[in-house]
All heavy atoms as an XYZ file, in Angstrom:
979
protein
N     126.051    167.438     50.919
C     125.108    167.285     52.020
C     124.460    168.628     52.352
O     123.270    168.699     52.570
C     125.853    166.701     53.228
C     124.991    166.558     54.440
S     123.733    165.319     54.165
C     122.962    165.281     55.711
N     125.279    169.688     52.405
C     124.757    171.003     52.750
C     123.693    171.447     51.753
O     122.636    171.936     52.137
C     125.903    172.016     52.813
C     125.437    173.421     53.061
C     124.955    173.787     54.302
C     125.458    174.369     52.059
C     124.510    175.074     54.542
C     125.022    175.645     52.280
C     124.555    176.006     53.523
N     123.953    171.235     50.466
C     122.986    171.640     49.443
C     121.680    170.868     49.606
O     120.600    171.408     49.412
C     123.566    171.430     48.054
C     124.670    172.400     47.715
C     125.218    172.146     46.337
C     126.368    173.106     46.050
N     126.941    172.877     44.734
N     121.766    169.595     49.980
C     120.574    168.778     50.197
C     119.751    169.329     51.352
O     118.532    169.438     51.263
C     120.982    167.328     50.469
C     119.817    166.430     50.772
C     118.950    166.040     49.765
C     119.580    165.993     52.067
C     117.868    165.214     50.048
C     118.513    165.172     52.349
C     117.650    164.788     51.329
N     120.408    169.701     52.462
C     119.718    170.239     53.631
C     119.030    171.552     53.270
O     117.873    171.786     53.617
C     120.681    170.427     54.817
C     120.025    171.203     55.942
C     121.170    169.079     55.313
N     119.732    172.417     52.540
C     119.148    173.696     52.142
C     117.950    173.457     51.222
O     116.895    174.069     51.387
C     120.199    174.595     51.447
C     119.550    175.811     50.816
C     121.258    175.022     52.439
N     118.088    172.533     50.278
C     116.988    172.225     49.377
C     115.777    171.720     50.154
O     114.645    172.165     49.929
C     117.426    171.188     48.342
C     116.352    170.743     47.349
C     115.874    171.916     46.512
C     116.888    169.636     46.467
N     115.987    170.801     51.088
C     114.879    170.281     51.901
C     114.223    171.395     52.704
O     112.994    171.463     52.813
C     115.374    169.180     52.830
S     115.792    167.660     51.953
N     115.028    172.279     53.268
C     114.508    173.392     54.052
C     113.626    174.293     53.192
O     112.537    174.692     53.606
C     115.671    174.205     54.654
O     116.434    173.341     55.488
C     115.169    175.393     55.444
N     114.085    174.597     52.005
C     113.306    175.466     51.128
C     112.016    174.793     50.670
O     110.978    175.442     50.559
C     114.150    175.892     49.935
C     115.317    176.818     50.283
C     116.162    177.091     49.051
C     114.817    178.113     50.891
N     112.065    173.486     50.438
C     110.856    172.776     50.042
C     109.821    172.807     51.165
O     108.640    173.053     50.932
C     111.179    171.324     49.622
C     111.931    171.333     48.288
C     109.912    170.479     49.522
C     112.511    170.002     47.887
N     110.262    172.576     52.406
C     109.353    172.621     53.549
C     108.755    174.012     53.698
O     107.553    174.176     53.904
C     110.078    172.197     54.853
C     109.244    172.517     56.062
C     110.412    170.719     54.797
N     109.595    175.024     53.583
C     109.102    176.403     53.720
C     108.109    176.735     52.611
O     107.061    177.327     52.861
C     110.271    177.373     53.714
N     108.422    176.336     51.378
C     107.516    176.610     50.266
C     106.195    175.871     50.453
O     105.123    176.405     50.155
C     108.170    176.213     48.947
N     106.251    174.647     50.970
C     105.030    173.892     51.229
C     104.172    174.584     52.277
O     102.959    174.631     52.163
C     105.361    172.482     51.696
O     106.026    171.772     50.690
N     104.823    175.102     53.304
C     104.085    175.796     54.361
C     103.401    177.040     53.810
O     102.247    177.318     54.121
C     105.014    176.171     55.509
N     104.113    177.770     52.980
C     103.514    178.970     52.387
C     102.345    178.586     51.495
O     101.270    179.162     51.569
C     104.566    179.762     51.590
C     105.545    180.408     52.546
C     103.902    180.839     50.736
C     106.700    181.067     51.860
N     102.550    177.559     50.670
C     101.486    177.124     49.770
C     100.279    176.614     50.552
O      99.150    176.975     50.277
C     102.025    176.029     48.854
O     100.989    175.479     48.083
N     100.527    175.774     51.541
C      99.432    175.162     52.303
C      98.692    176.179     53.152
O      97.482    176.138     53.262
C      99.981    174.043     53.197
C      98.906    173.345     53.994
C      99.458    172.194     54.782
C      98.354    171.509     55.565
N      98.836    170.412     56.362
N      99.427    177.093     53.773
C      98.801    178.013     54.717
C      98.501    179.381     54.120
O      98.200    180.317     54.829
C      99.671    178.150     55.970
C      99.766    176.862     56.739
C     100.979    176.215     56.867
C      98.643    176.294     57.299
C     101.055    175.022     57.561
C      98.721    175.110     57.997
C      99.922    174.471     58.124
N      98.647    179.528     52.815
C      98.178    180.744     52.166
C      99.044    181.950     52.376
O      98.548    183.052     52.491
N     100.352    181.787     52.417
C     101.250    182.931     52.526
C     101.048    183.857     51.352
O     100.733    183.445     50.246
N     101.225    185.135     51.587
C     100.995    186.116     50.549
C     102.282    186.695     49.987
O     102.263    187.677     49.289
C     100.124    187.233     51.085
C      98.809    186.729     51.655
C      97.702    187.675     51.380
N      96.504    187.518     52.148
C      95.729    186.473     52.234
N      96.064    185.376     51.643
N      94.623    186.482     52.925
N     103.439    186.098     50.323
C     104.707    186.576     49.776
C     105.147    187.851     50.439
O     104.419    188.513     51.144
N     106.392    188.214     50.194
C     106.929    189.457     50.706
C     107.192    189.470     52.183
O     107.640    190.467     52.726
N     106.926    188.411     52.885
C     107.216    188.351     54.311
C     106.349    189.280     55.135
O     106.689    189.624     56.255
N     105.219    189.738     54.589
C     104.372    190.675     55.324
C     103.643    190.028     56.474
O     103.552    188.819     56.588
N     103.115    190.863     57.337
C     102.349    190.374     58.482
C     100.863    190.529     58.190
O     100.444    191.462     57.516
C     102.727    191.173     59.742
C     104.127    190.914     60.174
N     104.463    189.873     60.991
C     105.283    191.534     59.861
C     105.759    189.873     61.195
N     106.275    190.867     60.523
N     100.059    189.604     58.683
C      98.624    189.637     58.476
C      97.938    189.816     59.812
O      98.395    189.320     60.834
C      98.142    188.342     57.811
C      98.840    188.060     56.525
N      98.638    188.803     55.397
C      99.786    187.137     56.207
C      99.400    188.344     54.430
N     100.114    187.338     54.891
N      96.806    190.485     59.801
C      96.110    190.742     61.057
C      95.208    189.586     61.473
O      94.769    189.533     62.594
C      95.284    192.019     60.933
O      94.333    191.868     59.898
N      94.936    188.642     60.565
C      94.085    187.504     60.900
C      94.738    186.659     61.975
O      95.896    186.317     61.885
C      93.853    186.657     59.648
O      93.183    185.476     59.992
N      93.987    186.302     63.007
C      94.543    185.519     64.119
C      93.706    184.273     64.355
O      93.415    183.914     65.472
C      94.626    186.385     65.372
N      93.305    183.610     63.282
C      92.485    182.409     63.394
C      93.274    181.272     64.018
O      94.421    181.054     63.701
C      92.005    181.989     61.998
O      91.377    180.738     62.068
N      92.633    180.535     64.932
C      93.274    179.355     65.507
C      92.838    178.102     64.761
O      93.257    177.015     65.091
C      92.936    179.218     66.997
O      91.529    179.155     67.143
C      93.508    180.376     67.789
N      91.999    178.248     63.756
C      91.530    177.134     62.951
C      92.646    176.728     61.983
O      93.032    177.487     61.105
C      90.279    177.553     62.194
C      89.679    176.441     61.370
O      90.216    175.318     61.379
O      88.672    176.711     60.695
N      93.155    175.500     62.135
C      94.273    175.054     61.307
C      93.955    175.090     59.812
O      94.827    175.372     58.998
C      94.704    173.641     61.706
C      95.391    173.601     63.053
O      95.853    174.656     63.528
O      95.475    172.511     63.635
N      92.724    174.803     59.451
C      92.364    174.791     58.038
C      92.458    176.174     57.404
O      92.617    176.287     56.192
C      90.952    174.233     57.865
N      92.389    177.209     58.218
C      92.441    178.569     57.693
C      93.692    179.321     58.142
O      93.754    180.540     58.028
C      91.190    179.335     58.116
C      89.945    178.723     57.585
N      89.149    177.895     58.343
C      89.380    178.755     56.358
C      88.137    177.474     57.614
N      88.244    177.980     56.404
N      94.663    178.607     58.665
C      95.890    179.261     59.135
C      96.633    179.897     57.964
O      96.600    179.411     56.841
C      96.785    178.244     59.830
N      97.298    180.997     58.267
C      98.078    181.708     57.256
C      99.474    181.958     57.782
O      99.691    182.061     58.991
C      97.422    183.052     56.928
C      96.071    182.940     56.280
C      95.490    184.300     55.933
O      96.165    185.334     56.167
O      94.364    184.327     55.430
N     100.398    182.081     56.880
C     101.762    182.450     57.241
C     101.766    183.939     57.533
O     101.327    184.752     56.721
C     102.745    182.111     56.099
C     104.143    182.645     56.411
C     102.795    180.610     55.871
N     102.209    184.304     58.732
C     102.251    185.719     59.109
C     103.633    186.322     58.908
O     103.764    187.537     58.808
C     101.850    185.905     60.582
O     102.727    185.146     61.407
C     100.408    185.473     60.806
N     104.638    185.464     58.869
C     106.004    185.955     58.662
C     106.807    184.857     57.985
O     106.730    183.693     58.382
C     106.654    186.320     60.001
C     108.110    186.658     59.860
N     108.544    187.857     59.373
C     109.214    185.925     60.117
C     109.869    187.860     59.353
N     110.303    186.690     59.792
N     107.549    185.217     56.964
C     108.451    184.283     56.312
C     109.663    185.055     55.823
O     109.528    186.093     55.179
C     107.788    183.584     55.121
C     108.739    182.687     54.381
C     109.047    181.432     54.886
C     109.353    183.105     53.220
C     109.941    180.605     54.231
C     110.253    182.286     52.564
C     110.548    181.026     53.068
N     110.838    184.551     56.161
C     112.070    185.162     55.666
C     113.091    184.052     55.454
O     113.172    183.113     56.246
C     112.610    186.179     56.671
N     113.836    184.159     54.379
C     114.903    183.190     54.146
C     116.054    183.883     53.436
O     115.861    184.837     52.678
C     114.406    182.003     53.316
O     114.125    182.405     51.988
N     117.235    183.383     53.709
C     118.450    183.904     53.087
C     119.370    182.713     52.856
O     119.819    182.082     53.815
C     119.115    184.940     54.013
C     120.366    185.535     53.399
O     120.502    185.531     52.161
O     121.221    186.008     54.170
N     119.598    182.385     51.596
C     120.495    181.289     51.247
C     121.736    181.903     50.620
O     121.653    182.643     49.654
C     119.818    180.310     50.263
C     120.770    179.184     49.890
C     118.540    179.764     50.862
N     122.881    181.590     51.222
C     124.159    182.141     50.789
C     125.127    180.998     50.516
O     124.859    179.857     50.879
C     124.747    183.038     51.878
C     123.801    184.108     52.396
C     124.368    184.820     53.634
N     124.709    183.911     54.723
C     123.843    183.417     55.604
N     122.567    183.731     55.517
N     124.235    182.612     56.572
N     126.262    181.325     49.933
C     127.296    180.310     49.690
C     127.839    179.769     51.005
O     128.259    178.617     51.088
C     128.424    180.899     48.851
N     127.820    180.580     52.065
C     128.386    180.153     53.353
C     127.330    179.694     54.357
O     127.641    179.445     55.514
C     129.211    181.278     53.965
C     128.382    182.484     54.356
O     127.251    182.643     53.838
O     128.845    183.270     55.195
N     126.073    179.563     53.927
C     125.064    179.091     54.859
C     123.670    179.571     54.496
O     123.421    180.044     53.393
N     122.756    179.439     55.437
C     121.381    179.863     55.214
C     120.745    180.247     56.547
O     121.216    179.873     57.619
C     120.553    178.746     54.558
C     120.248    177.603     55.494
C     119.072    177.584     56.226
C     121.143    176.558     55.655
C     118.790    176.544     57.110
C     120.863    175.512     56.526
C     119.686    175.509     57.252
N     119.665    180.988     56.455
C     118.812    181.336     57.589
C     117.378    181.318     57.081
O     117.117    181.714     55.946
C     119.107    182.754     58.105
C     120.510    182.898     58.640
O     120.792    182.295     59.681
O     121.307    183.618     58.013
N     116.462    180.843     57.904
C     115.052    180.984     57.571
C     114.246    181.064     58.861
O     114.664    180.606     59.916
C     114.531    179.859     56.671
C     114.169    178.578     57.391
C     112.908    178.410     57.961
C     115.090    177.548     57.510
C     112.584    177.242     58.623
C     114.769    176.372     58.167
C     113.510    176.234     58.730
O     113.196    175.082     59.387
N     113.084    181.647     58.750
C     112.142    181.702     59.854
C     110.741    181.861     59.290
O     110.562    182.483     58.234
C     112.456    182.857     60.827
O     111.523    182.836     61.906
C     112.414    184.208     60.161
N     109.771    181.234     59.933
C     108.381    181.494     59.571
C     107.487    181.302     60.786
O     107.816    180.585     61.722
C     107.904    180.674     58.365
C     107.699    179.202     58.608
C     106.497    178.720     59.103
C     108.703    178.294     58.305
C     106.294    177.364     59.301
C     108.509    176.936     58.497
C     107.310    176.474     58.995
N     106.361    181.996     60.759
C     105.345    181.934     61.797
C     103.981    181.873     61.119
O     103.812    182.409     60.017
C     105.406    183.170     62.694
C     106.716    183.270     63.441
O     106.918    182.467     64.367
O     107.544    184.132     63.088
N     103.028    181.236     61.781
C     101.681    181.144     61.228
C     100.665    181.667     62.242
O     100.969    181.810     63.428
C     101.322    179.685     60.865
O     101.260    178.910     62.065
C     102.329    179.088     59.898
N      99.457    181.897     61.762
C      98.404    182.420     62.635
C      97.957    181.407     63.679
O      97.344    181.781     64.673
C      97.167    182.860     61.812
O      96.716    181.750     61.025
C      97.482    184.055     60.944
N      98.238    180.115     63.470
C      97.875    179.110     64.469
C      99.062    178.733     65.350
O      99.147    177.628     65.872
C      97.250    177.876     63.805
C      98.195    177.200     62.846
O      99.181    177.773     62.408
N      97.891    175.958     62.503
N      99.974    179.683     65.538
C     101.071    179.608     66.508
C     102.155    178.585     66.166
O     102.857    178.118     67.047
C     100.539    179.370     67.919
N     102.307    178.240     64.894
C     103.437    177.426     64.490
C     104.601    178.355     64.196
O     104.441    179.384     63.541
C     103.112    176.568     63.254
C     102.022    175.556     63.602
C     104.350    175.876     62.719
C     101.490    174.776     62.411
N     105.771    177.999     64.695
C     106.984    178.781     64.477
C     108.116    177.826     64.114
O     108.207    176.735     64.671
C     107.373    179.544     65.750
C     108.776    180.051     65.712
N     109.124    181.195     65.049
C     109.921    179.536     66.226
C     110.436    181.379     65.172
N     110.936    180.376     65.870
N     108.956    178.237     63.194
C     110.162    177.469     62.876
C     111.246    178.435     62.441
O     110.975    179.436     61.776
C     109.895    176.457     61.776
N     112.468    178.138     62.848
C     113.614    178.951     62.449
C     114.847    178.059     62.447
O     114.953    177.129     63.244
C     113.811    180.122     63.415
N     115.753    178.338     61.546
C     117.000    177.570     61.499
C     118.060    178.391     60.798
O     117.761    179.292     60.008
C     116.806    176.246     60.778
N     119.289    178.067     61.103
C     120.426    178.645     60.387
C     121.470    177.555     60.239
O     121.607    176.684     61.091
C     120.987    179.861     61.126
O     121.449    179.478     62.408
N     122.167    177.606     59.127
C     123.188    176.605     58.869
C     124.408    177.237     58.251
O     124.340    178.350     57.715
N     125.514    176.525     58.333
C     126.743    177.047     57.752
C     127.239    176.134     56.639
O     126.656    175.084     56.367
C     127.814    177.267     58.829
C     128.224    175.975     59.515
O     128.224    174.904     58.929
N     128.578    176.078     60.791
N     128.323    176.516     56.005
C     128.864    175.770     54.873
C     129.363    174.389     55.268
O     129.530    173.516     54.418
C     129.987    176.570     54.213
N     129.594    174.146     56.553
C     130.045    172.835     57.023
C     128.883    171.866     57.191
O     129.093    170.694     57.514
C     130.775    172.961     58.359
C     132.023    173.799     58.237
O     132.697    173.779     57.231
N     132.314    174.565     59.280
N     127.656    172.338     57.035
C     126.487    171.496     57.219
C     125.947    171.506     58.631
O     125.013    170.778     58.942
N     126.518    172.326     59.514
C     126.030    172.439     60.885
C     124.782    173.313     60.891
O     124.747    174.372     60.276
C     127.089    173.076     61.788
C     128.367    172.259     61.857
O     128.309    171.030     61.638
O     129.427    172.848     62.128
N     123.760    172.854     61.591
C     122.487    173.579     61.624
C     122.030    173.737     63.066
O     122.168    172.825     63.875
C     121.407    172.823     60.827
C     121.859    172.662     59.374
C     120.065    173.528     60.904
C     120.967    171.761     58.564
N     121.501    174.916     63.378
C     120.863    175.184     64.666
C     119.466    175.682     64.366
O     119.273    176.454     63.427
C     121.606    176.271     65.437
C     122.978    175.890     65.873
C     123.618    177.013     66.695
O     122.984    178.017     66.999
N     124.869    176.827     67.046
N     118.506    175.244     65.159
C     117.163    175.714     64.897
C     116.216    175.459     66.035
O     116.591    174.923     67.079
N     114.982    175.847     65.820
C     113.928    175.610     66.787
C     112.591    175.608     66.060
O     112.475    176.152     64.971
C     113.943    176.660     67.896
C     113.624    178.040     67.377
O     114.560    178.750     66.941
O     112.443    178.433     67.408
N     111.632    174.939     66.669
C     110.266    174.969     66.161
C     109.326    174.818     67.345
O     109.700    174.272     68.392
C     110.014    173.909     65.082
C     110.398    172.511     65.454
C     109.482    171.642     66.034
C     111.686    172.044     65.220
C     109.839    170.348     66.368
C     112.057    170.742     65.542
C     111.131    169.891     66.122
N     108.109    175.315     67.171
C     107.137    175.234     68.257
C     105.729    175.285     67.702
O     105.511    175.711     66.571
C     107.360    176.369     69.263
O     107.163    177.616     68.646
N     104.785    174.822     68.523
C     103.376    174.854     68.184
C     102.582    174.726     69.479
O     103.137    174.452     70.528
C     103.013    173.725     67.205
C     103.093    172.357     67.776
C     102.076    171.648     68.356
C     104.247    171.514     67.858
N     102.531    170.422     68.782
C     103.868    170.319     68.490
C     105.579    171.651     67.467
C     104.752    169.275     68.732
C     106.455    170.605     67.699
C     106.038    169.439     68.322
N     101.284    174.911     69.377
C     100.393    174.748     70.518
C      99.728    173.378     70.385
O      99.127    173.072     69.361
C      99.317    175.855     70.566
C      99.954    177.241     70.594
C      98.385    175.639     71.760
C     100.821    177.516     71.789
N      99.845    172.551     71.418
C      99.275    171.203     71.389
C      97.752    171.291     71.469
O      97.195    172.321     71.857
C      99.798    170.382     72.568
O      99.179    170.795     73.770
N      97.053    170.196     71.136
C      95.587    170.191     71.275
C      95.128    170.463     72.708
O      94.023    170.927     72.927
C      95.201    168.770     70.842
C      96.302    168.346     69.925
C      97.548    168.986     70.492
N      96.006    170.201     73.685
C      95.675    170.472     75.084
C      95.935    171.933     75.470
O      95.728    172.317     76.613
C      96.498    169.567     76.003
C      96.232    168.085     75.833
C      96.915    167.490     74.596
O      97.957    167.984     74.163
O      96.365    166.532     74.054
N      96.437    172.734     74.512
C      96.687    174.143     74.769
C      98.067    174.453     75.313
O      98.333    175.587     75.712
N      98.959    173.475     75.330
C     100.307    173.698     75.847
C     101.261    174.089     74.721
O     101.180    173.556     73.616
C     100.835    172.432     76.523
C     100.047    172.025     77.745
C     100.596    170.759     78.379
O     101.832    170.593     78.398
O      99.787    169.949     78.830
N     102.171    175.012     75.013
C     103.199    175.389     74.052
C     104.255    174.281     74.006
O     104.818    173.909     75.029
C     103.847    176.720     74.443
C     104.834    177.177     73.401
O     104.564    177.121     72.210
N     105.983    177.622     73.840
N     104.487    173.729     72.836
C     105.493    172.694     72.640
C     106.638    173.339     71.866
O     106.433    173.839     70.765
C     104.915    171.503     71.839
C     105.992    170.465     71.599
C     103.721    170.910     72.553
N     107.819    173.364     72.462
C     108.976    173.991     71.831
C     110.138    173.010     71.813
O     110.401    172.314     72.793
C     109.367    175.255     72.600
N     110.830    172.971     70.679
C     111.987    172.101     70.514
C     113.125    172.930     69.926
O     112.921    173.656     68.951
C     111.679    170.915     69.577
C     112.910    170.041     69.362
C     110.515    170.095     70.108
N     114.289    172.840     70.532
C     115.500    173.436     69.983
C     116.374    172.279     69.511
O     116.327    171.195     70.080
C     116.269    174.247     71.034
C     115.503    175.424     71.615
C     114.504    174.988     72.673
O     114.747    174.085     73.455
N     113.337    175.613     72.672
N     117.188    172.510     68.500
C     118.036    171.429     68.023
C     119.331    171.936     67.413
O     119.441    173.092     67.017
C     117.299    170.556     67.003
C     116.944    171.274     65.724
C     117.815    171.276     64.638
C     115.740    171.950     65.599
C     117.485    171.936     63.468
C     115.406    172.614     64.442
C     116.286    172.600     63.365
O     115.957    173.262     62.217
N     120.277    171.027     67.372
C     121.535    171.213     66.672
C     121.702    169.970     65.808
O     121.406    168.857     66.255
C     122.728    171.332     67.654
C     124.052    171.338     66.919
C     122.581    172.569     68.522
N     122.134    170.143     64.592
C     122.450    169.007     63.717
C     123.856    169.259     63.192
O     124.101    170.250     62.506
C     121.444    168.903     62.579
N     124.780    168.389     63.557
C     126.168    168.566     63.152
C     126.835    167.206     62.997
O     126.144    166.194     62.823
C     126.925    169.462     64.144
C     126.906    168.928     65.561
O     126.620    167.731     65.774
O     127.187    169.707     66.495
N     128.146    167.160     63.098
C     128.858    165.895     62.917
C     128.472    164.855     63.964
O     128.719    163.667     63.798
C     130.380    166.109     62.931
C     130.949    166.532     64.262
C     130.901    168.039     64.521
O     130.421    168.803     63.661
O     131.353    168.457     65.600
N     127.832    165.272     65.037
C     127.369    164.354     66.081
C     125.919    163.927     65.882
O     125.333    163.300     66.762
C     127.548    164.990     67.456
C     128.999    165.261     67.751
O     129.860    164.414     67.545
N     129.303    166.467     68.196
N     125.302    164.316     64.774
C     123.924    163.943     64.476
C     122.919    164.985     64.924
O     123.273    166.109     65.298
N     121.659    164.606     64.886
C     120.546    165.471     65.284
C     120.402    165.406     66.792
O     120.276    164.325     67.370
C     119.269    165.000     64.594
C     118.042    165.789     64.956
C     117.880    167.093     64.515
C     117.036    165.220     65.731
C     116.736    167.811     64.832
C     115.899    165.925     66.050
C     115.751    167.224     65.597
O     114.626    167.938     65.919
N     120.435    166.563     67.450
C     120.391    166.623     68.910
C     119.286    167.573     69.364
O     119.521    168.758     69.558
C     121.748    167.108     69.441
C     122.923    166.262     68.966
C     124.189    167.075     68.934
O     124.589    167.615     69.942
N     124.802    167.159     67.767
N     118.075    167.054     69.525
C     116.976    167.908     69.972
C     117.010    168.128     71.478
O     117.553    167.317     72.237
C     115.741    167.105     69.575
C     116.196    165.689     69.670
C     117.647    165.695     69.249
N     116.394    169.212     71.902
C     116.292    169.534     73.316
C     114.908    170.136     73.560
O     114.513    171.078     72.882
C     117.381    170.538     73.690
O     117.187    171.015     74.995
N     114.183    169.557     74.535
C     112.848    170.057     74.832
C     112.340    169.442     76.126
O     112.704    168.313     76.468
C     111.884    169.704     73.698
O     110.573    170.083     74.030
N     111.483    170.180     76.805
C     110.840    169.649     78.003
C     109.866    168.515     77.669
O     109.523    167.722     78.533
C     110.075    170.751     78.737
C     110.996    171.785     79.357
O     112.191    171.472     79.567
O     110.524    172.901     79.623
N     109.403    168.435     76.425
C     108.430    167.416     76.049
C     109.073    166.098     75.623
O     108.386    165.099     75.459
C     107.490    167.904     74.931
C     106.709    169.122     75.379
C     108.244    168.173     73.652
N     110.383    166.077     75.431
C     111.057    164.841     75.025
C     111.287    163.950     76.234
O     111.597    164.429     77.323
C     112.394    165.163     74.356
C     112.302    165.941     73.049
C     113.688    166.290     72.541
C     111.533    165.155     72.011
N     111.133    162.655     76.059
C     111.361    161.742     77.186
C     112.824    161.767     77.620
O     113.725    161.978     76.810
C     110.975    160.371     76.632
C     110.981    160.510     75.160
C     110.784    161.952     74.830
N     113.043    161.572     78.887
C     114.398    161.505     79.431
C     114.579    160.164     80.127
O     113.613    159.592     80.643
C     114.663    162.644     80.431
O     113.684    162.566     81.467
C     114.598    164.007     79.774
N     115.806    159.658     80.162
C     116.018    158.360     80.806
C     115.816    158.466     82.318
O     116.016    159.521     82.921
C     117.467    158.016     80.469
C     118.107    159.311     80.116
C     117.030    160.207     79.602
N     115.449    157.348     82.906
C     115.319    157.285     84.358
C     116.710    157.393     84.975
O     117.709    156.999     84.366
C     114.676    155.958     84.785
C     113.262    155.835     84.336
N     112.235    156.509     84.930
C     112.697    155.121     83.333
C     111.110    156.212     84.320
N     111.360    155.376     83.349
N     116.815    157.897     86.192
C     118.120    157.953     86.845
C     118.673    156.544     87.063
O     117.916    155.597     87.278
C     117.844    158.640     88.189
C     116.398    158.933     88.232
C     115.746    158.442     86.991
N     119.985    156.418     86.992
C     120.634    155.124     87.212
C     120.589    154.824     88.711
O     120.988    155.656     89.527
C     122.092    155.146     86.705
C     122.103    155.436     85.205
C     122.800    153.832     87.014
C     123.476    155.662     84.617
N     120.123    153.634     89.092
C     120.051    153.285     90.523
C     121.434    153.328     91.172
O     122.448    153.021     90.548
C     119.496    151.855     90.509
C     118.788    151.726     89.199
C     119.548    152.586     88.244
N     121.439    153.705     92.442
C     122.695    153.849     93.196
C     123.519    152.561     93.183
O     124.750    152.598     93.041
C     122.383    154.266     94.633
C     123.595    154.625     95.458
C     124.340    155.852     94.926
O     123.706    156.766     94.370
O     125.581    155.880     95.059
N     122.878    151.412     93.310
C     123.614    150.139     93.318
C     124.347    149.913     91.991
O     125.485    149.422     91.976
C     122.662    148.987     93.598
N     123.722    150.276     90.898
C     124.359    150.120     89.586
C     125.535    151.084     89.462
O     126.609    150.718     88.961
C     123.342    150.344     88.448
C     122.201    149.347     88.529
C     124.024    150.320     87.083
C     122.615    147.895     88.353
N     125.361    152.325     89.920
C     126.463    153.286     89.888
C     127.668    152.783     90.685
O     128.815    152.893     90.244
C     126.005    154.652     90.420
C     125.045    155.426     89.534
C     124.546    156.672     90.260
C     125.720    155.808     88.227
N     127.412    152.205     91.858
C     128.495    151.655     92.685
C     129.180    150.492     91.972
O     130.410    150.385     91.984
C     127.964    151.209     94.046
C     127.643    152.344     94.977
C     127.135    151.831     96.312
C     126.781    152.983     97.236
N     126.259    152.512     98.516
N     128.387    149.619     91.341
C     128.965    148.481     90.626
C     129.822    148.954     89.451
O     130.933    148.444     89.228
C     127.862    147.548     90.137
N     129.359    149.944     88.712
C     130.142    150.478     87.598
C     131.442    151.116     88.078
O     132.495    150.962     87.450
C     129.312    151.484     86.804
C     128.150    150.907     86.000
C     127.291    152.030     85.436
C     128.661    149.991     84.901
N     131.371    151.825     89.183
C     132.586    152.435     89.747
C     133.566    151.359     90.196
O     134.775    151.474     89.986
C     132.219    153.361     90.913
C     133.407    154.042     91.561
C     134.190    154.937     90.607
O     133.655    155.358     89.556
O     135.367    155.223     90.909
N     133.061    150.285     90.807
C     133.931    149.186     91.231
C     134.620    148.551     90.019
O     135.820    148.312     90.026
C     133.128    148.124     91.993
C     133.988    146.970     92.436
C     134.718    147.040     93.620
C     134.107    145.815     91.653
C     135.526    145.988     94.023
C     134.913    144.770     92.043
C     135.628    144.863     93.230
O     136.449    143.835     93.609
N     133.854    148.314     88.964
C     134.427    147.726     87.745
C     135.488    148.651     87.157
O     136.557    148.209     86.729
C     133.315    147.425     86.723
C     132.432    146.301     87.248
C     133.887    147.100     85.359
C     131.154    146.106     86.465
N     135.220    149.953     87.164
C     136.169    150.913     86.604
C     137.467    150.934     87.407
O     138.558    150.995     86.851
C     135.550    152.310     86.579
C     136.420    153.354     85.881
C     135.844    154.748     85.981
N     135.899    155.288     87.331
C     137.001    155.758     87.907
N     138.158    155.746     87.276
N     136.950    156.242     89.132
N     137.360    150.846     88.720
C     138.565    150.944     89.572
C     139.253    149.598     89.794
O     140.338    149.560     90.370
C     138.206    151.563     90.935
O     137.193    150.789     91.567
C     137.736    153.008     90.766
N     138.638    148.512     89.372
C     139.239    147.177     89.508
C     139.214    146.476     88.136
O     138.467    145.528     87.926
C     138.458    146.338     90.530
C     138.531    146.878     91.903
N     137.666    147.854     92.358
C     139.366    146.611     92.913
C     137.958    148.152     93.605
N     139.002    147.415     93.981
N     140.068    146.922     87.228
C     140.063    146.338     85.879
C     140.481    144.874     85.915
O     141.181    144.413     86.803
C     141.069    147.194     85.111
C     141.917    147.832     86.142
C     141.081    147.957     87.380
N     140.050    144.171     84.883
C     140.384    142.754     84.747
C     141.880    142.592     84.550
O     142.539    143.419     83.924
C     139.637    142.182     83.527
O     140.041    140.858     83.305
N     142.450    141.528     85.115
C     143.900    141.268     85.026
C     144.294    140.679     83.665
O     145.455    140.533     83.379
C     144.324    140.315     86.154
C     143.957    140.804     87.518
C     145.083    141.521     88.160
C     144.708    141.790     89.611
N     145.015    143.100     90.039
N     143.322    140.268     82.859
C     143.615    139.609     81.575
C     144.230    140.522     80.583
O     143.994    141.551     80.246
C     142.332    139.001     81.016
C     141.792    137.914     81.922
C     140.489    137.371     81.371
O     140.295    137.319     80.164
O     139.640    137.023     82.203
């Protein structure tokens, strides 16, 4: 599983470099175009080891991604971009034995549980069935 995740990560990174015109070597570019069609990779770094991996990349159109993983297949990362409305969208995540767990202000959250339902659940918990 770990090798699959690392392979997928490298494919995504290579695609980003190819699509956005990265120049290799992880160098920085002075171009600051916000035009997606002309975006370039301004920073790219990756390190794949027997005990895990790390990668990070940034583009001139404010896309950022970074992740690190260990030999157990646990991964921590984040990615961000600027929405068409001009808002910074950022997501942090953990992927481990409990699955993919994203965290962000832009993700929907459940509505609060109504007080009556909370009381009913507490009553059920404190008065178990006799069966």
